[in-house]
C-alpha positions as CSV (number, residue, x, y, z in Angstrom):
1,M,-27.2,-2.1,11.3
2,Q,-26.5,-4.2,8.3
3,T,-29.4,-5.1,6.1
4,D,-30.1,-8.6,5.0
5,S,-28.7,-7.9,1.6
6,L,-25.4,-6.5,3.0
7,I,-25.1,-9.5,5.3
8,L,-25.6,-11.9,2.3
9,Q,-23.1,-9.9,0.3
10,D,-20.5,-10.3,3.0
11,E,-21.2,-14.0,3.3
12,L,-20.9,-14.4,-0.4
13,V,-17.6,-12.5,-0.5
14,R,-16.2,-14.8,2.3
15,Y,-17.4,-17.8,0.5
16,C,-15.8,-16.7,-2.8
17,R,-12.5,-16.2,-1.0
18,T,-12.5,-19.3,1.1
19,G,-14.9,-21.8,-0.4
20,E,-16.4,-22.4,3.1
21,N,-19.8,-21.8,4.5
22,E,-21.8,-21.5,1.3
23,P,-24.5,-18.9,1.8
24,I,-28.2,-19.4,0.9
25,T,-28.9,-17.4,-2.2
26,T,-31.9,-17.0,-4.5
27,K,-30.3,-19.5,-6.9
28,P,-28.2,-21.9,-4.8
29,E,-27.4,-24.1,-7.8
30,N,-25.4,-21.2,-9.2
31,T,-23.5,-20.2,-6.1
32,F,-20.7,-22.8,-6.4
33,H,-20.1,-21.8,-10.1
34,Y,-20.0,-18.1,-9.2
35,R,-17.3,-18.9,-6.6
36,R,-15.4,-21.1,-9.1
37,L,-15.5,-18.4,-11.8
38,V,-14.2,-15.7,-9.4
39,F,-11.4,-17.9,-8.2
40,N,-10.4,-19.0,-11.7
41,V,-10.0,-15.3,-12.7
42,V,-7.7,-14.7,-9.7
43,R,-5.7,-17.9,-10.1
44,D,-5.2,-17.5,-13.9
45,T,-4.2,-13.8,-13.6
46,I,-1.6,-14.7,-11.0
47,K,-0.4,-17.8,-12.8
48,K,0.1,-15.8,-16.1
49,A,2.3,-13.3,-14.2
50,N,4.4,-15.9,-12.3
51,P,5.6,-18.6,-14.6
52,L,8.9,-19.0,-12.7
53,F,7.0,-19.6,-9.4
54,V,4.9,-22.3,-11.2
55,E,8.0,-23.8,-12.8
56,L,9.9,-23.9,-9.4
57,F,7.2,-25.2,-7.1
58,G,4.8,-27.0,-9.5
59,K,1.1,-26.5,-10.2
60,E,-0.2,-28.1,-7.0
61,K,1.8,-25.9,-4.7
62,F,1.0,-22.9,-6.8
63,E,-2.7,-23.6,-6.4
64,L,-2.2,-24.0,-2.7
65,A,-0.4,-20.6,-2.5
66,V,-3.1,-18.8,-4.4
67,K,-5.9,-20.4,-2.3
68,H,-4.2,-19.4,0.9
69,F,-3.5,-15.8,-0.4
70,F,-7.1,-15.3,-1.6
71,A,-8.6,-16.7,1.6
72,E,-6.3,-14.7,4.0
73,H,-5.6,-11.5,2.2
74,K,-8.3,-8.8,1.6
75,C,-7.5,-7.7,-1.9
76,Q,-7.4,-3.9,-2.3
77,T,-7.1,-3.4,-6.0
78,A,-10.1,-3.1,-8.3
79,Q,-7.9,-3.8,-11.4
80,V,-7.4,-7.5,-12.0
81,W,-4.0,-7.1,-13.6
82,K,-2.6,-5.7,-10.3
83,L,-3.5,-8.8,-8.3
84,P,0.0,-10.3,-8.9
85,K,1.4,-7.2,-7.1
86,E,-0.7,-8.0,-4.0
87,F,0.4,-11.7,-4.3
88,C,4.0,-10.5,-4.3
89,D,3.5,-8.1,-1.4
90,Y,1.6,-10.7,0.6
91,Y,4.3,-13.4,0.4
92,S,7.0,-10.8,1.0
93,V,5.9,-10.7,4.6
94,N,4.0,-14.0,5.0
95,P,5.4,-17.6,4.7
96,L,4.2,-19.8,1.8
97,P,1.7,-22.5,3.0
98,F,4.2,-25.3,2.3
99,D,7.7,-26.2,3.2
100,H,10.5,-25.1,0.9
101,N,14.2,-24.2,1.1
102,C,14.2,-21.5,-1.6
103,P,16.0,-18.3,-0.3
104,F,14.9,-16.1,-3.2
105,V,11.1,-16.4,-3.2
106,T,10.6,-12.7,-2.5
107,E,13.0,-11.7,-5.2
108,M,11.4,-14.0,-7.7
109,L,8.0,-12.6,-7.1
110,L,9.3,-9.1,-7.4
111,F,11.1,-9.9,-10.6
112,E,7.9,-11.4,-12.1
113,W,5.8,-8.4,-11.0
114,T,8.3,-5.9,-12.3
115,K,8.0,-7.5,-15.8
116,V,4.2,-7.0,-15.7
117,E,4.5,-3.5,-14.3
118,T,6.9,-2.5,-17.0
119,F,4.6,-3.9,-19.7
120,M,1.5,-2.2,-18.2
121,M,3.1,1.2,-17.3
122,E,1.5,4.3,-18.8
123,D,3.3,5.7,-21.8
124,E,6.0,8.0,-20.6
125,E,7.0,10.9,-22.8
126,S,10.7,11.2,-23.5
127,V,12.4,14.5,-24.0
128,P,12.9,15.3,-27.7
129,Y,15.8,13.4,-29.2
130,A,17.4,12.5,-32.5
131,E,18.5,8.9,-33.3
132,T,21.8,10.1,-34.8
133,G,24.2,12.7,-33.5
134,D,27.6,13.3,-31.9
135,K,27.8,11.6,-28.6
136,D,30.9,13.6,-27.7
137,K,29.0,16.9,-28.0
138,D,25.3,16.1,-27.6
139,F,23.4,15.4,-24.4
140,L,22.2,11.8,-24.0
141,V,18.6,10.7,-23.5
142,S,17.5,7.6,-21.6
143,N,14.4,5.5,-22.5
144,P,12.0,6.4,-19.6
145,E,10.2,3.1,-20.0
146,I,12.7,1.0,-18.2
147,R,12.9,-0.5,-14.7
148,I,16.1,-1.6,-12.8
149,I,16.0,-3.8,-9.8
150,P,18.9,-5.1,-7.6
151,I,18.7,-8.8,-6.8
152,T,21.0,-11.2,-4.9
153,F,20.3,-14.3,-7.0
154,P,20.6,-14.7,-10.8
155,I,16.9,-15.2,-11.5
156,H,17.3,-13.5,-14.8
157,K,20.3,-15.5,-15.9
158,K,19.9,-19.1,-14.8
159,K,17.2,-21.8,-15.0
160,I,15.2,-21.2,-11.9
161,S,15.5,-24.8,-10.6
162,D,19.3,-24.6,-10.9
163,I,19.8,-21.6,-8.7
164,A,21.6,-22.4,-5.4
165,E,22.8,-20.6,-2.3
166,S,26.3,-20.5,-3.9
167,D,24.9,-18.1,-6.6
168,R,24.2,-15.4,-4.0
169,G,25.9,-12.2,-5.1
170,Q,25.1,-8.7,-6.5
171,Y,23.1,-8.5,-9.7
172,F,21.1,-5.9,-11.5
173,A,18.2,-6.8,-13.9
174,I,16.9,-4.2,-16.3
175,F,13.5,-4.4,-17.9
176,V,13.1,-2.5,-21.2
177,R,9.9,-1.7,-23.0
178,H,10.6,-1.0,-26.6
179,P,9.4,2.5,-27.5
180,E,7.6,1.3,-30.6
181,T,6.6,-2.4,-30.2
182,K,6.0,-2.1,-26.4
183,K,7.5,-5.6,-26.0
184,I,9.4,-6.3,-22.8
185,K,13.0,-7.6,-22.7
186,Y,15.2,-8.0,-19.7
187,Y,19.0,-8.1,-19.4
188,D,21.7,-8.6,-16.8
189,I,23.6,-5.3,-16.4
190,S,26.5,-4.2,-14.2
191,L,26.4,-1.7,-11.5
192,A,28.4,0.7,-13.7
193,L,25.7,0.6,-16.5
194,A,23.0,1.0,-13.9
195,E,24.7,4.1,-12.6
196,M,25.1,5.4,-16.1
197,L,21.4,5.0,-16.9
198,V,20.3,6.6,-13.7
199,K,22.6,9.6,-14.3
200,I,21.4,10.1,-17.8
201,N,17.8,9.9,-16.5
202,D,18.3,12.3,-13.6
203,E,20.5,15.1,-15.1
204,P,21.9,16.5,-18.3
205,T,24.6,14.1,-19.3
206,K,27.2,13.9,-22.1
207,F,29.5,11.1,-22.9
208,E,32.4,12.8,-21.2
209,D,30.3,12.6,-18.0
210,L,30.1,8.8,-18.4
211,I,33.8,8.6,-18.8
212,K,34.3,10.4,-15.6
213,L,31.8,8.1,-13.9
214,M,34.0,5.2,-14.8
215,E,36.9,6.6,-12.6
216,K,35.6,4.4,-9.7
217,Y,35.8,1.3,-11.9
218,E,39.0,1.7,-14.0
219,A,42.4,3.1,-13.1
220,T,43.5,4.8,-16.4
221,Q,41.7,7.2,-18.7
222,D,42.1,4.9,-21.7
223,K,40.3,2.0,-19.8
224,Q,37.7,4.4,-18.4
225,K,36.8,5.6,-22.0
226,Q,36.8,2.0,-23.3
227,R,34.5,0.8,-20.6
228,A,32.2,3.8,-21.0
229,E,32.1,3.2,-24.8
230,K,31.3,-0.5,-24.4
231,L,28.5,0.1,-21.9
232,F,27.1,3.0,-24.1
233,E,27.0,0.8,-27.2
234,F,25.3,-2.0,-25.3
235,A,22.6,0.4,-24.0
236,L,22.1,2.0,-27.4
237,K,21.7,-1.3,-29.1
238,N,19.1,-2.5,-26.6
239,Q,16.9,0.5,-26.6
240,M,18.0,1.8,-23.2
């Protein structure tokens, strides 16, 4: 059987999540403020991670979404910075608590979370590499601190309020954490560049392998080499 203290603990947890049925505590004058502080931490953490959501729907609807999420979802993480991941996962399978006609909510939340996840990832050791060399002879090394996500709306390219159904297509966003400053930048990349980076990451790759990869995109050897060269230079310039 639950002890009185465990019962009170459960009641306090439910109150912090929902704001309803305030329990009787030893200092009732502080109970409301305790709930307010807990909710503020949850709301502010999710807000900081989801500026596009706030920009698109406004502060009031964002507040409503957070209140609904916190009341209905039993958070699993003990790390506050991971709450936006649970917010993202929750609204990937549950409707928002307000009417909207946005077809890319799930992708927007995933995009925002991937940015946080890339910034917070543990440092990943790269294989030994030199900053200069002969790309026609040496093996290429990818930055392990990147994330690539496929999306069907240009969340990373257009003002969020200007995106429409007519923008639906195939896009790839890459998040890059600078190996020294640890700052995050994201870029729009082609499927060809995404394939190049995956190949370099997964197996020993030389520049001639990238040219061969371009056979599916270009008809002639000259164009294959030109495209591989262009994509390679873009990746090198942007720390990929």
